[in-house]
N, C-alpha and C positions, 0 to 999 in steps of 0.2 A: 870261489870267489863269483865267476860269473852267473851262477844258480842263484846266488843270493840276491844279486843287483837284480836278476831278472824277477825274482820272488817279490822285492821292494817294489820294483815298478808295477807290477800286477796288482800288488796291494792298493798303491796308490791310485792306479785306473780305476779299480773297483770302487774306492771310497769316492772318486769324481762321479762315476757314475750314479751312485747311490744319491751324492748331495744333488746331482741334477735331477733325479728323479723325484727327491722329496720337494725340491723347488717347482717342479712341474705339478706335483699335486698340491701345494701349497697355492700354487696360481690359479689351480683350476678351483681349488676351494673358494677363494677370493671372487672370481668370476661368477659360480654359481651363488654365492651369497648375495652378490651385487643383483644378480638375475631375479632371485626370489625376494630381496627387498624391493626391488621396482616394481615387480608384479603385485605384491603385498600393497605396496602403496598405490598402485592404479585400481586395485579391487577396493582399498579404502575409501579412496577418492569416489569411486563410482557409487559405493553404498552409501558415502555421506550426502551425496548430490541430491538424492530423493526428489522431494518436490521442494522448488523455489519461487516464492511470491515476491512481486516486487514491493508491495505496500501491505499495511497490518491487516487490511480486511482479506484480502487473498490469502494471506498466511493464517488468519484466524479460521477463516471457513474451510481451507484445505486440513487444518489441524483437527475441527470438529469432526469431517468427514472420515477422515483416516483412524483416528484413536491413535492407538500405539502401534499401528501396523505399518508406518512409514515416517520416514525422517523429513522435517518440514522446516524451511528457514526462510527467514525475511531479507530481501536484498539490503533494503535502506536498514541504517542503523536506527534504533530507538531513540525518540526525541530530534531526528533530523528532519529539515525540511523537505517532504515529499516532492513537491515541483520541481526542486532544483537539482534532483538526483542525476549523476551520469555514472555510467558503470565503469569499473576499471578493467584491464584485461584478465586479472583473476577471476571477475564477475564473469566475463564472459565465457571463460572455460567452464566455470561451475556451472553456468545456463546450459551450455552444450552437454554438459555430461549429465544432466538432471532427467529425472524420468518423465518429470511434467514443469513446465514452467507458465506460471499462472502472471498475468498482467492487465493492469486496467484497459488501456488503450488510450487516445486522445492526445492533445497537444504535450502534455507532459512526459508522454513516453514515444515520443517520435523515433526515438534511438531504438527501440525495439521493432519498429515498422522496416528500419533500414537494415536490421539483422536479418529478418524475414525475407526482405526483397533481395539480398544479397546470399541468400540460402545459407548464411551462418547457423541458423538454429532450424530443425524441422517442424515444419508447420503443425505436422501431427502429435507432436508432442508439447503445443501451445495451448492455453486457454485464455482467452480475452473475456474480462468479464462486461464489457459494453455489447457482447454478443446476446446476452440474455433477456436484455429489456428492451422497452420501446423509447428510443433516443430523444431526448431534448436539445434545442440548440440554445446555447448560452445566451442570454440576453442583458441588455441595458435597460433597468428601469429609471422610473423619476427619480432624480437627485442623484442617483449613482455616478461615478465617476466613467467617463467614457475612456477606456485605454487609447484609442487611436487620436482623439482630440487632445487628450492630456499630452500625449507625446509630441503632437505637432506644436502645441503651444501651452507650456505648463504653467506659464503664468496669467494668461489671459483668463478674461471674465466669460463664463458659459453658464448657460442654464439648462442642461442637459438636452442638448438639441436632437438627440438620437432617442428620445423617449420611446420605450417600447420596442425600439429596433434589435433584430436577433442578429447577433455577432454571424457574418457569413460562413457558411461553412464550418462551424466550429460548433461540436457537440458537448454538451456538458458531461464531463466524464466521471462526475461524482455519483454515479448510479447506484450505489450501495445505501446512501443515507436513508432512503426508505427502506424500513424492514419488510415491506411486502416485496420491494426489488431482492432484498437480500436472500430472502426465501427462494427468488427463483434461480439466482446466483449459486445459490449452496447446491439445488437440484442439479444444475448443471455440473458443477465439480463432482458431484456424485457419479452423474452418467459417464461423464470423461475418464474417471478413474476406473470405473467399472469395466469401461473397454479395454483400458490398458492393462488392469489386472483382474480379469474376470473372476479369479479363484477368490477374491476379496469382495466381490460385488455384493453378497448379503450382508456382509459387515458394514460396508461403505452405506447401505440403503437403511440398516438400523440406526446407525450413527448420525445420518441425515436427518431422518424422521424425527429423531431424539431433539436435535438442535431447531429443526422447524417448528417443532409444537412450542419451545420457549419464544421463538421470534412471533409466531402467531399469537400467543398470549400479550407480547409487548404491543403490538399491532393492533390487537383489541382494544388494550388500555388507553393508547394514543386517540383512536377513534372516539372512545367514550369521552375521555377529557375535553376533546375540541366540540364535540356534539353539545355537552353540558356548558361549554363556556360562551358567554355572550362575545368576548373579544375573539376576531378572528384573522390579529395581525401581528407580524412579529418586526423586530427592528435591531438591525446589526450595525455597531460601529466596528465593522471589519469586512473581511472577504464574506461572500455569500456562496458556499458550497450546498445548499439546500433546495436546489431547484426541485429534485425529483420529490423530496420530502413535503415541501408545502403544496406542490399540486397533487400529491397522493392524497394529502389530508384536508385540502380545501382551506388553506390558509394564504393571506396576503403576506406582503414583506416591502421592506424598505432597507438598503443596504448601502455602504460606502463604496465597494468594489466587487467586481465579479468574482466568481469562485476561484479562479485560476489566475486573477490578477496579481501581478508583481509589486505594484504601489503599495506604499506604505503611508503616505502623506495625503490627507485628502485636502482640496481647495476649501478655501471658504465657502464656497458656494454651497457644497456638499454638506459641510458642518452645519450650517445655516438650515440648509433644508431639512435634515435629520433631526435638528433641534425642534423646529417648528412642526414636523412631523408628529413627533413624540408628545408634544405639548396638546396639538391639534386632537389626537386619538387617545389621549389620555394615560399613554404608555411609560412606564415607570421603570421596567425591565429593561436594560439594553443589554444586548447579547453581544458575544464574542465567540470566536473558536478556539480551540485547543491550541497549544504552542505558539501563541501570537502575541504582540504586544496590546496591552488593555489601554493604552494611552487614548485613542480617539474615543473609545466606548467609554473612558471614565471621564471624558471632557464633556460628551453628552448627557451622561448620568449627572453630572454636577450641575448642568443648566437645568435640567427637568426635576430636581430632587429625587431622582432614582437611585437605582443601584446596577451594578454590573453582572451578569452571570455568564458561565460558559456552556453554550450548546455545541456538543462535541461531535465533529462529522467524523471521526475516526480515521482520518488520512493516517496518522501514526500515535505511539502513545509512549510516555516517558520510559525512560531506562527501568524506574522503578516500578511502575504499572505493570511493564514487559516482565520484568523478573518475578512479579507476584501472580503472573498468569492471567492479567486481567481479559476478559473477551470483549468482542462486539457486543453481545448481549448484556453484559454488563454496562458498558457505555451506554446503551439505549435506555437501560431502567434509570439510570442517573438523568438521561434526558427526560425522561418523563417527570421526575420531580422538577426539573427546570422549567419545562413546559405549563405546568400547573401554575407556577409564580409567575411566569411570562404573560399568560392568558388570564389572570386574576382581574 
């Protein structure tokens, strides 16, 4: 009887040990599985980070230079206002994990400067579009709403007392609006990526040359159109982000607001000035930029018997155009047609 009890006890003890071993193996499998999952997620996140650009032009230029060799993403959502963007914590993590972070610079992207100052992102993995061109100060021209004066007394009567006065220490950040500048920026992106990934340098160079050839032809067409036109002045019932464009091609302009203005309502003085300017200069095409209200431009056009057209500054594009793969070059080709009508 005692032997039977000992046999039963030993059998129970053996089963207990087997169960413990199996439980241990199961726990080990779970731990290993979680580890593999986490590592795979880190690898996936690192791969998907690739190149991140804050706005459409940075995205498009990087996409053109890299071709299919790298993942390129745009930080702001298609159709969103580029000047109001603020990054989320998740955006910051993605930027930190990126191989290259492309941003414009200027007042609209002060948050990037803060990240750089705090060493949140390594400067050697960043590229600033404003570094590749000769910068111009943002200006207030005749008839344009003066931001400081408007804020001081929105309802006061004023006659643009700061005619021709440049905004102190504020550079116009819309450097890409001139195709000639876009070419410089694309070559800058090509050089930067070639240093980061020298094994792909030959491909980057070939891709950049191909896109530069397209933009060079656009630049030539613009110069020909302007040279053949008797009119050399544009009028915007909107913000004006085309300082680099008009300076490059020798055009004059009038507009309601500076390029980065947050104002949407023009004073009666500004509206009257633009209407009179259009009548005096015989301007029938009133321009506005993409993704903004046409209310002011339509009001001016109604007064002068004209029409409203969009001259696209390529800050951003609609979701539909983004899905269709519209490029900066596509936008500039449409701008050529708009410019032909505006200068007739």
